C-alpha positions as CSV (number, residue, x, y, z in Angstrom):
1,M,0.0,0.0,0.0
2,I,1.1,3.5,-0.7
3,A,0.8,5.6,2.5
4,I,0.6,9.4,2.2
5,L,1.1,11.4,5.4
6,T,0.1,15.1,5.5
7,A,1.3,16.6,8.8
8,P,-1.6,17.9,11.0
9,G,-1.9,21.6,11.1
10,T,-1.0,22.2,7.5
11,C,-3.4,24.3,5.5
12,T,-4.9,21.6,3.3
13,S,-8.1,19.8,2.7
14,E,-6.3,16.6,2.2
15,P,-6.7,13.8,4.7
16,E,-3.9,13.4,7.2
17,I,-3.4,9.8,6.2
18,R,-4.3,8.0,3.0
19,L,-3.6,4.3,2.4
20,A,-4.2,3.3,-1.2
21,G,-3.2,0.6,-3.7
22,S,-1.6,1.7,-6.9
23,K,-3.9,-0.3,-9.2
24,P,-6.1,2.0,-11.4
25,A,-9.8,1.4,-11.3
26,D,-13.0,2.9,-12.8
27,L,-15.8,1.3,-10.7
28,F,-14.8,2.7,-7.3
29,R,-16.8,4.6,-4.7
30,T,-16.0,6.2,-1.3
31,T,-18.1,5.6,1.8
32,D,-17.9,8.1,4.7
33,L,-18.0,6.1,8.0
34,G,-17.9,9.1,10.2
35,S,-15.3,10.7,12.6
36,G,-13.2,11.6,9.5
37,I,-12.7,7.9,8.4
38,G,-13.4,7.1,4.7
39,V,-13.2,3.8,2.9
40,E,-13.1,3.1,-0.9
41,V,-14.0,-0.1,-2.7
42,D,-13.4,-1.2,-6.3
43,L,-16.3,-3.3,-7.6
44,S,-13.8,-5.1,-9.8
45,E,-12.1,-6.5,-6.6
46,P,-14.6,-6.1,-3.8
47,E,-12.8,-8.4,-1.3
48,R,-10.4,-5.7,-0.2
49,W,-10.2,-2.0,0.6
50,R,-9.0,0.1,-2.3
51,S,-8.2,2.9,0.0
52,V,-8.7,4.1,3.6
53,T,-8.4,7.7,4.7
54,V,-8.2,9.4,8.0
55,H,-8.9,13.1,7.8
56,R,-7.4,13.9,11.2
57,W,-5.9,11.2,13.3
58,E,-6.4,12.8,16.7
59,R,-10.1,13.2,16.0
60,A,-10.7,9.8,14.5
61,D,-12.6,7.1,16.4
62,L,-9.9,4.4,16.6
63,V,-12.4,1.9,17.8
64,L,-14.1,2.2,14.4
65,L,-10.8,2.2,12.6
66,R,-9.8,-1.0,14.3
67,A,-13.0,-2.6,13.1
68,V,-12.4,-1.3,9.6
69,I,-8.8,-2.3,9.0
70,G,-7.9,-4.5,12.1
71,P,-6.1,-3.6,15.3
72,D,-2.6,-4.7,14.0
73,A,-2.9,-2.3,11.0
74,V,-4.0,0.6,13.3
75,Q,-1.0,-0.1,15.6
76,D,1.4,-0.2,12.7
77,L,-0.1,3.0,11.2
78,E,0.0,4.9,14.4
79,R,3.7,4.0,15.0
80,W,4.6,5.0,11.4
81,R,2.7,8.3,11.8
82,D,4.3,9.2,15.1
83,E,7.8,8.4,13.8
84,R,7.4,10.6,10.7
85,I,5.9,13.5,12.7
86,A,8.7,13.3,15.3
87,A,11.2,13.5,12.4
88,G,9.6,16.7,11.2
89,S,8.0,15.3,8.0
90,R,5.4,17.7,6.7
91,R,4.3,15.5,3.8
92,L,5.6,12.1,3.0
93,E,4.7,9.3,0.5
94,A,6.0,5.9,1.3
95,D,5.4,2.3,0.4
96,L,4.0,0.9,3.7
97,S,3.3,-2.8,4.4
98,V,0.0,-2.8,6.2
99,D,-2.0,-6.0,6.7
100,F,-5.7,-5.0,6.5
101,A,-8.1,-7.3,8.3
102,P,-11.5,-5.7,7.7
103,A,-14.6,-7.0,9.4
104,R,-16.7,-8.4,6.5
105,P,-19.9,-6.4,7.3
106,W,-18.0,-3.1,6.9
107,L,-16.7,-4.3,3.5
108,R,-20.1,-5.4,2.4
109,A,-21.7,-2.1,3.5
110,A,-19.2,-0.2,1.4
111,V,-19.9,-2.5,-1.6
112,I,-23.6,-1.9,-1.3
113,D,-23.0,1.8,-1.4
114,A,-20.8,1.5,-4.5
115,L,-23.4,-0.7,-6.2
116,D,-26.1,1.8,-5.3
117,W,-24.1,4.5,-7.2
118,W,-23.0,2.5,-10.2
119,L,-25.6,-0.2,-11.0
120,Q,-27.8,0.9,-13.8
121,L,-30.5,-1.8,-13.4
122,P,-34.2,-1.6,-12.4
123,L,-33.6,-2.2,-8.7
124,D,-36.2,-1.8,-6.0
125,Q,-34.6,0.9,-3.8
126,A,-36.5,-0.2,-0.8
127,L,-35.0,-3.7,-1.1
128,L,-31.6,-2.2,-1.5
129,D,-32.0,0.0,1.5
130,A,-33.4,-2.9,3.5
131,E,-30.2,-4.9,2.8
132,R,-28.1,-1.9,3.6
133,A,-29.8,-1.6,7.0
134,V,-29.4,-5.3,7.8
135,V,-25.7,-5.3,6.9
136,R,-25.1,-2.1,9.0
137,A,-26.7,-3.8,11.9
138,R,-24.3,-6.7,11.5
139,A,-21.4,-4.2,11.3
140,A,-22.6,-2.7,14.6
141,R,-22.3,-6.1,16.2
142,S,-18.7,-6.3,15.2
143,L,-17.9,-3.3,17.5
144,P,-17.3,-3.6,21.3
145,A,-20.1,-2.6,23.6
146,G,-20.3,1.2,23.9
147,S,-21.6,4.4,22.4
148,L,-20.2,3.8,18.9
149,R,-21.9,0.4,18.7
150,R,-25.2,2.0,19.8
151,D,-24.9,4.8,17.3
152,V,-24.3,2.5,14.3
153,A,-27.1,0.2,15.5
154,D,-29.5,3.2,15.8
155,Q,-28.6,4.3,12.3
156,S,-29.4,0.9,10.9
157,L,-32.7,0.9,12.7
158,V,-33.6,4.3,11.2
159,L,-32.8,3.1,7.7
160,A,-34.8,-0.2,8.3
161,R,-37.9,1.8,9.4
162,R,-37.5,4.1,6.4
163,S,-37.5,1.2,3.9
164,A,-40.0,-1.0,5.7
165,S,-43.1,0.3,3.8
166,G,-41.5,-0.4,0.4
167,F,-40.2,-3.8,1.6
168,V,-43.8,-4.7,2.7
169,D,-45.2,-3.6,-0.6
170,Y,-42.7,-5.8,-2.4
171,L,-43.5,-8.9,-0.3
172,D,-47.3,-8.3,-0.6
173,G,-46.9,-8.0,-4.3
174,L,-45.2,-11.4,-4.5
175,T,-47.9,-12.9,-2.3
176,G,-50.6,-11.7,-4.7
177,S,-48.9,-12.5,-8.0
178,A,-46.1,-15.0,-7.8
179,E,-46.8,-18.6,-8.6
180,S,-43.6,-19.7,-7.0
181,L,-40.4,-18.3,-5.6
182,P,-36.9,-19.4,-6.7
183,R,-34.9,-20.7,-3.8
184,A,-32.1,-18.1,-4.3
185,L,-34.5,-15.2,-4.0
186,F,-36.3,-16.8,-1.1
187,S,-33.0,-17.2,0.8
188,G,-32.2,-13.6,0.2
189,L,-35.6,-12.3,1.4
190,S,-35.4,-14.7,4.4
191,R,-32.1,-13.1,5.4
192,L,-33.5,-9.6,5.2
193,A,-36.7,-10.6,7.1
194,N,-34.6,-12.2,9.8
195,G,-32.4,-9.1,9.9
196,Y,-35.5,-7.0,10.5
197,A,-36.7,-9.4,13.3
198,A,-33.3,-9.0,15.0
199,L,-33.6,-5.2,14.7
200,G,-37.1,-5.5,16.2
201,R,-35.6,-7.2,19.3
202,R,-33.5,-4.2,19.9
203,V,-36.5,-2.0,20.4
204,V,-37.0,-1.7,24.1
205,D,-40.0,0.6,24.3
206,G,-42.6,-1.7,22.9
207,P,-43.6,-3.1,19.5
208,D,-42.3,-1.4,16.4
209,D,-45.1,-1.1,13.8
210,D,-42.8,-0.7,10.9
211,L,-40.6,-3.7,11.7
212,D,-43.6,-5.8,12.7
213,A,-45.3,-5.1,9.3
214,V,-42.3,-6.7,7.6
215,A,-42.6,-9.8,9.7
216,D,-46.3,-10.1,9.0
217,A,-45.8,-9.6,5.3
218,W,-43.1,-12.3,5.3
219,L,-45.4,-14.7,7.1
220,R,-48.2,-14.1,4.5
221,L,-45.8,-14.8,1.7
222,R,-44.4,-18.0,3.1
223,A,-47.9,-19.3,3.7
224,V,-49.0,-18.8,0.1
225,V,-46.1,-19.0,-2.3
226,P,-44.1,-22.2,-2.7
227,V,-40.4,-22.3,-3.1
228,V,-38.8,-24.0,-6.1
229,A,-35.3,-24.9,-6.9
230,T,-35.0,-23.4,-10.4
231,F,-36.7,-20.5,-12.2
232,R,-37.3,-20.4,-16.0
233,L,-36.3,-17.2,-17.5
234,P,-38.0,-15.7,-20.6
235,D,-36.1,-15.9,-23.9
236,H,-36.4,-12.2,-24.6
237,S,-33.5,-9.8,-23.8
238,M,-33.8,-7.6,-20.7
239,T,-31.4,-4.9,-22.1
240,Y,-33.1,-1.5,-22.1
241,R,-32.7,0.7,-25.2
242,L,-33.9,4.2,-25.9
243,S,-36.4,5.1,-28.6
244,D,-35.0,6.6,-31.8
245,R,-38.2,8.6,-32.6
246,P,-37.4,12.2,-33.6
247,L,-38.4,14.9,-31.2
248,I,-40.5,17.9,-32.4
249,N,-39.7,17.0,-36.0
250,T,-36.2,18.4,-35.6
251,T,-32.9,16.6,-35.8
252,P,-31.4,17.2,-32.4
253,L,-27.8,17.6,-31.3
254,R,-26.8,14.8,-28.9
255,S,-24.6,14.3,-25.9
256,S,-23.7,11.3,-23.7
257,V,-24.5,10.8,-20.0
258,D,-21.3,10.8,-17.8
259,P,-21.8,8.1,-15.0
260,R,-19.2,9.9,-12.9
261,Q,-21.5,12.9,-12.6
262,L,-24.7,11.3,-11.2
263,R,-25.8,8.1,-9.5
264,A,-27.4,5.3,-11.4
265,R,-31.1,4.8,-12.0
266,I,-31.9,8.5,-12.4
267,V,-31.6,9.0,-16.1
268,D,-31.7,6.3,-18.8
269,T,-28.5,5.3,-20.5
270,D,-27.5,3.3,-23.5
271,V,-23.8,2.6,-24.2
272,Q,-24.6,2.5,-27.9
273,A,-26.3,5.9,-28.1
274,Q,-26.1,9.5,-27.0
275,E,-29.0,9.9,-24.7
276,I,-29.1,13.7,-24.1
277,R,-30.9,15.6,-26.8
278,M,-30.6,19.3,-27.5
279,V,-33.4,20.7,-29.7
280,M,-33.1,24.2,-31.1
281,S,-35.9,26.4,-29.8
282,G,-35.8,29.7,-31.5
283,E,-32.7,31.9,-31.4
284,G,-30.4,31.9,-28.4
285,S,-31.5,28.7,-26.6
286,V,-31.9,25.0,-26.8
287,R,-34.2,22.6,-25.1
288,V,-32.3,19.8,-23.3
289,I,-34.2,16.6,-23.0
290,V,-32.9,13.7,-20.9
291,P,-34.8,10.4,-20.6
292,A,-35.6,9.4,-17.0
293,F,-34.8,5.9,-15.9
294,G,-37.7,3.4,-15.9
295,T,-41.4,4.3,-15.5
296,R,-41.6,4.8,-11.8
297,Q,-41.8,8.3,-10.4
298,Q,-38.3,9.4,-9.4
299,P,-37.8,10.3,-5.7
300,A,-38.1,14.1,-5.3
301,L,-34.9,14.1,-3.3
302,L,-33.0,13.1,-6.4
303,A,-35.2,14.3,-9.2
304,D,-35.3,17.9,-7.9
305,R,-31.6,18.4,-8.0
306,L,-30.5,17.2,-11.5
307,M,-28.8,20.0,-13.4
308,V,-27.3,20.6,-16.9
309,R,-24.5,22.8,-18.1
310,L,-23.3,23.4,-21.6
311,V,-19.6,22.8,-22.1
312,D,-17.6,24.3,-25.0
313,S,-15.8,21.4,-26.7
314,R,-13.0,23.7,-27.9
315,S,-12.1,25.5,-24.6
316,G,-13.6,23.2,-22.1
317,A,-15.4,26.1,-20.4
318,A,-18.7,25.3,-18.8
319,Q,-21.6,27.7,-18.7
320,E,-23.8,28.4,-15.7
321,P,-25.9,25.3,-14.9
322,V,-29.6,25.1,-15.2
323,L,-31.9,23.0,-13.0
324,L,-33.8,20.3,-15.0
325,T,-37.5,19.6,-14.4
326,L,-39.1,16.2,-14.5
327,R,-42.0,15.9,-17.0
328,S,-44.3,13.0,-17.5
329,G,-47.6,12.1,-19.1
330,S,-49.1,14.8,-21.3
331,E,-46.3,17.2,-20.4
332,A,-43.7,14.7,-21.8
333,E,-45.8,14.1,-24.9
334,R,-45.4,17.7,-25.8
335,F,-41.8,16.9,-26.5
336,G,-42.6,13.9,-28.6
337,V,-42.0,11.1,-26.0
338,A,-44.3,8.8,-24.1
339,T,-42.0,8.2,-21.1
340,P,-40.8,10.7,-18.3
341,V,-38.0,13.1,-19.2
342,F,-35.9,15.7,-17.5
343,T,-36.0,18.9,-19.6
344,E,-35.5,22.6,-19.5
345,M,-34.7,25.5,-21.9
346,V,-31.0,26.4,-21.7
347,P,-29.6,29.7,-23.1
348,L,-26.7,29.4,-25.5
349,R,-25.2,32.7,-24.3
350,G,-23.8,33.4,-27.8
351,A,-22.2,29.9,-28.3
352,S,-22.7,27.8,-31.4
353,P,-24.6,24.7,-30.5
354,E,-22.5,22.4,-32.7
355,Y,-19.6,23.1,-30.4
356,L,-21.4,22.4,-27.2
357,R,-21.8,19.3,-25.1
358,A,-24.7,19.0,-22.6
359,D,-23.3,17.7,-19.3
360,V,-26.0,16.4,-16.9
361,F,-24.8,16.2,-13.3
362,D,-25.7,16.1,-9.6
363,P,-24.5,19.3,-7.8
364,D,-22.6,17.2,-5.3
365,S,-20.4,15.7,-8.0
366,Q,-16.8,16.8,-7.8
367,A,-15.8,15.5,-11.3
368,S,-14.9,18.0,-14.0
369,P,-17.2,17.8,-17.1
370,A,-15.8,16.0,-20.2
371,R,-15.0,18.4,-23.0
372,S,-16.5,16.1,-25.7
373,D,-18.4,12.9,-26.1
374,T,-15.3,11.3,-27.7
375,D,-13.3,11.7,-24.5
376,D,-11.5,8.4,-23.9
377,E,-12.1,8.5,-20.2
378,L,-15.8,9.2,-20.6
379,L,-16.2,6.4,-23.1
380,R,-14.3,4.0,-20.8
381,Q,-16.5,4.9,-17.8
382,R,-19.6,4.3,-19.8
383,R,-18.3,0.9,-20.8
384,A,-17.5,0.2,-17.2
385,Q,-21.0,0.9,-16.0
386,F,-22.5,-1.1,-18.9
387,V,-20.3,-4.2,-18.3
388,L,-21.0,-4.0,-14.6
389,G,-24.7,-4.2,-15.2
390,E,-24.6,-6.9,-17.8
391,W,-22.2,-9.0,-15.8
392,R,-24.2,-8.9,-12.6
393,R,-27.5,-9.3,-14.5
394,A,-26.0,-12.5,-16.1
395,A,-24.9,-13.7,-12.6
396,A,-28.4,-13.1,-11.2
397,E,-30.1,-14.9,-14.1
398,S,-27.7,-17.8,-13.7
399,R,-28.3,-17.9,-9.9
400,L,-32.1,-18.0,-10.3
401,S,-32.1,-20.5,-13.1
402,R,-29.2,-22.5,-11.7
403,G,-27.7,-22.9,-15.2
404,V,-25.0,-21.4,-17.4
405,R,-27.1,-21.2,-20.6
406,V,-28.7,-17.9,-19.7
407,R,-25.3,-16.5,-18.6
408,R,-23.8,-17.4,-21.9
409,R,-26.7,-15.6,-23.7
410,R,-26.3,-12.5,-21.7
411,L,-22.5,-12.4,-22.0
412,T,-22.7,-13.1,-25.7
413,Q,-24.8,-9.9,-26.0
414,L,-22.3,-8.1,-23.9
415,L,-19.4,-9.2,-26.1
416,D,-21.3,-8.1,-29.3
417,V,-21.8,-4.6,-27.9
418,L,-18.1,-4.3,-26.9
419,T,-17.1,-5.5,-30.4
420,Q,-19.4,-2.9,-32.0
421,A,-17.7,-0.3,-29.7
422,S,-14.4,-1.2,-31.4
423,A,-12.9,-2.3,-28.1
424,D,-9.5,-4.0,-28.6
425,S,-10.1,-7.7,-27.7
426,E,-6.8,-7.8,-25.9
427,Q,-7.2,-4.6,-23.9
428,P,-9.4,-4.3,-20.7
429,A,-12.9,-2.9,-21.4
430,F,-12.2,-0.5,-18.5
431,L,-9.7,-0.1,-15.7
432,G,-10.0,-3.1,-13.5
433,G,-12.2,-5.0,-15.9
434,P,-11.7,-8.0,-18.2
435,T,-10.7,-8.0,-21.8
436,P,-13.3,-9.0,-24.5
437,A,-11.0,-12.0,-25.2
438,E,-11.3,-13.1,-21.6
439,I,-15.1,-12.7,-21.7
440,A,-15.2,-14.8,-24.9
441,Q,-13.1,-17.5,-23.1
442,L,-15.6,-17.5,-20.3
443,I,-18.5,-17.9,-22.7
444,G,-16.9,-20.9,-24.3
445,H,-16.1,-22.7,-21.0
446,A,-18.3,-25.6,-20.0
447,G,-18.4,-24.9,-16.3
448,A,-20.2,-22.3,-14.3
449,G,-17.6,-20.8,-12.0
450,P,-14.8,-18.2,-12.4
451,E,-12.8,-20.2,-14.8
452,T,-10.2,-17.6,-15.8
453,G,-7.7,-16.0,-13.5
454,H,-9.1,-12.5,-13.8
455,P,-10.5,-11.1,-10.5
456,W,-13.6,-9.7,-12.3
457,F,-15.0,-13.2,-12.7
458,A,-15.2,-13.6,-8.9
459,S,-16.6,-10.1,-8.3
460,T,-20.1,-11.4,-7.5
461,E,-18.8,-13.6,-4.7
462,G,-18.0,-12.8,-1.0
463,A,-18.4,-9.1,-0.3
464,G,-19.6,-8.6,-3.9
465,E,-22.4,-11.1,-3.5
466,L,-25.5,-10.3,-5.5
467,L,-28.0,-8.0,-3.9
468,V,-31.4,-9.3,-3.0
469,A,-32.7,-6.4,-5.2
470,E,-30.7,-7.7,-8.2
471,L,-32.3,-11.2,-7.9
472,A,-35.7,-9.5,-7.4
473,A,-35.2,-7.5,-10.6
474,V,-34.6,-10.6,-12.7
475,H,-37.6,-12.4,-11.1
476,A,-39.8,-9.4,-11.8
477,N,-39.1,-9.7,-15.5
478,R,-40.7,-13.2,-15.6
């Protein structure tokens, strides 16, 4: 690990200590654990921390840090820090041998956060948050008794209550419609229901209506729907594509969504298309139209903060951003589409539209906008998100059907798309990912496990295990 020490008291926003591997990655995400401790995972190799940061050592909760990286690692790190500060080092970068021993629930919690950001699949957010709550409750149990353990447990309880209504709706929907439940999905739901029951036992001031509602819904489901070993998937593809119908009888200018700028499942994306449309609307302005993800109403907390800025492809200068508005139904039909869209009029401010790229982003994003849609890093990030979704969808389909045929079908589609994108078969599709040649080798293999040596093919195991929401998404498409 590369250790970077910035002496306390220096005028910098950098963390005092950062431990990071040197391997580049695209599918990474940082989770803030509190008290100035941050962890980062790479979804290509979810079995280990990609980095750990401590903003200020003296203010950090070392009990939490010991749970995250292990007591021996904390001891080694503290000794190294004290020695360097005593020697007068103001900033130091060194190759430090630190043996991380993370508690598995903390690693899994960070992986769920990363999947929540990157995974562009039709996931039930309530199921995802329910799993997040149950895993964080397990993480709390890895801590010694005390205030920190109570605080983490209380946070998981709040999250469980918040997602309980959606969890109940999902279970009741299955009770009323499902003829059977594949064993893999049943096992995942059972784990979540048991986790909610364990959280309910923590409540000391009487019954908890929200948690009890989950238990009741789970009992109703178990009493009605039988469990089966395998699940037959439909033959049709589940890959989502955008409509190519023209908007307002005008050939629009187009831009690509940058997955670094906003979390998944807010806008629709297609690795083979440019999703954002700019339609000239009189002189001096364009209407930006961005397809919303799926057909469900977007949460206001997310939908009400999506913005767009026009970026000059020659200079890289970005204009003032404009807040996008979500339109659906008859309002969306005014723009020639039948599905919800984010849209707004955006002034050109004297710029020529053919030199502009529409960059859609969340205001919390710290990434700089890409100058053009042919930017190598932008294209690679889009491939990374697409491959992640198709790979994990193939794994979920295979898990429910307990066969490799459906996995081969999904990965063959994936390989076709990568080939059309002119990806070099011997070069990784993205940083941390497999090459198209390695995917082709996997398709041709007779077995069902991670047959090649690339870590990507084991990324849905261990801490990277499939989310219950991923299995539910495949089952819902029956």
